[in-house]
N, C-alpha and C positions, 0 to 999 in steps of 0.2 A: 399752775401748770406752765404758763408762758415764761415765768421766771426760771423754772427748771430747764426749759428748752433753751432759753437764752444762755444760761450757765453752761449747758452741754455744748452748744455751738461755740461759745467762747473758749471752752476747754479743748476742743478738737481743732479749732482754727489755728493754723500756724502763724506765728508772729514773724514779721520781717523787720530786720534792722537794716535800714537803707545804708548807713555808713559801713556796716560790716560787709554788706553785699558789694558796695563800691570798692572796698579795700580788697576783697577777694578777686573781683574783676581786674583791678589794677595789677595784682600779683600774678594772676594767670596770664594776662596780656604781656607783662614784663618777661615772664618765663618763655613765652612763645617768641618774643623778640630776641632774647638771649640765645635760644636754640637756633633761630634763623641766622643770627650773626655768627654763631659758631660754625654752622654749615658753610656760610660764605667764606669765613676765614680758612676753613679746611680746604675749600675749593681753590683758594688763592695760594695757600702755602703748600699743600700736599699734592694737588692735582695740576699745579702750575697754570691755573686759569687767570685770565685777565679779570679785573674787578667787575666789569660789566657782565662778563660771562658767568662769573661765580654767583652774582646776584640773581641770575635767571636760569641757572642750569637745571632747575627742576622741570623746565619745559622740554628738555631733550627726550626723545623717544616716547613722547606722549601724544595724545590726541587732543585737538582743540575742536570742539563741536559747535557749530553754528546752525541753529534751526531758523529757517526763513520761510515766509509764507507769501504766496502770490506776488512774487517779484518778476519784473520783466527780465528778459535775457541780458539786456544791456546793464540794468541796475545790478544784477547778480555778478556780472563780469567786473564791474567797477568795485563792488564789495569785496570780491576775492582779490582783486589787484591791490586794493588798499590794505587788506589784511596781510598780504604777502610783503608789502613795503614796510608795514609796521613790524612784522616779524623779523625781517632782515635787519632793521635798525636795532631791535632788542637782542637778536642773536646773530651777530655778524659771523660769517664763516660757516654757518649751518645751512645745509641744503633743505629748503622747505618744500613740501609737496602737498597738494590739495586734491582730495577726492570728493567729487560731488555725487550725491545719491540721486535717486529718481524723485520726481515730484510726488507728493502725497495728496491724496484726495480727502483723507480724514486722519484723525489722530491714531487710529488703529493700525495704519500702515507706516507709522513713523519708525518703528523698529526695523522694518524691512529697508527703508530708505537709509537708515544709519548703517546697517550691514553693507549695503551697496556702496555707500560713501567710503567705508573702510576698505572694501575690495578695490574701489577705484584708486584710493590712496596707495594701496599696496602695488597696484599696477603702475602708478606714477613713479613709485620708488624703484621698482624693478626695471622700468623702461627709461629711468632718469628723465622724466618729464615733470614740469612744474605743476600743471593742472590736468586732471583727467576727469571727464564726466562719465559716469557709469553707463549711461544710455548710449554713449558713443563708442563703447568698447567692443562692439560686434560679438564675436563668438564667446568672449569672456562673460558677457551678460547672461548667456544661457547656462554657463557652468556655475556661476554664483547664484543663480536662481534656485538651485537645489539646496536642500537643508544641509548637506554635508559639504563643508568647505575644505575637507582634506584633499579631495580630488583637485580642486582649484588651486590650493596652495602647492601641491606637488607639481602641477603643470606650470604654474607661474615661476617656480624656482628654476625650471628648465628654460624659461624665457621663450616659450613657443608663441606668444602673442605679439 
């Protein structure tokens, strides 16, 4: 009985060829690098970007999320300042804006803080400020506290804050 079981296990257990897996990983990694180089070359030749910009233009119009816990106000300010300096070095000529969400007491409120950080970033963009803390936005905090962001976006486009 045990011989039959061992044969059964052996027959259904997948065999792995280490060299074949390494070759596949090398090939896939090479394809990813070729695609990245092609995108960079496209940015330089077709979009008239500088080499440094073309190598990092995927960052444009995107979010960078940093989750921090139990930081002092001073440390958070230093962290944001350092991130802005590094961002300016990597993406010269791009206006960077930071939106800071509310502090979370537990993991379940993390999504709320993220939405508030995005709202603060949107306010920073519309008001042409570098850093905006959601909790310092006054009336805007009550607007973004509702589930519907349509009202908030409509009023932010009018620059009433």
